[in-house]
C-alpha positions, 0 to 999 in steps of 0.5 A: 500500500502506498502512503500519500504525502501530497494532496492526491485524490481519486480522479474519474479514471479510477474504478470505484470513483462513482460510488464514493459519496462527495464527503469521502472524496478527499486526498485519502480517497485513493486508499478508500476505494481498495478498502471498500473493495476488500470489505465487499469481497470479504463480507465486511469481516473486520480481520480481513482488511486490516492493512488497508484500513490501517493505511486509510485511518493513518491517512485520515489522521495525518490529514487531520494533523496537517489541517490543525497545523494550518489552522494554528498557523492562520490563527498566529498570522491573524493575531500578528496582523491585529497587533500591527 
């Protein structure tokens, strides 16, 4: 499984793109398509798709950390702009 460090998202050429709801089409969606495929083929058995699930959840966590860092950076810039 490939780890994605840059902002990448599923494009329309990837099979399974059409079945993803809009809320899940973030840059971790490249990992969600194979995870959902694995879940469907194994009847959602929790022990079958552990690697795919871990990769997707790590991507979601890394995305959360990235967004929180960007938010704190924006807040610091806003505070420094108010003091001037």
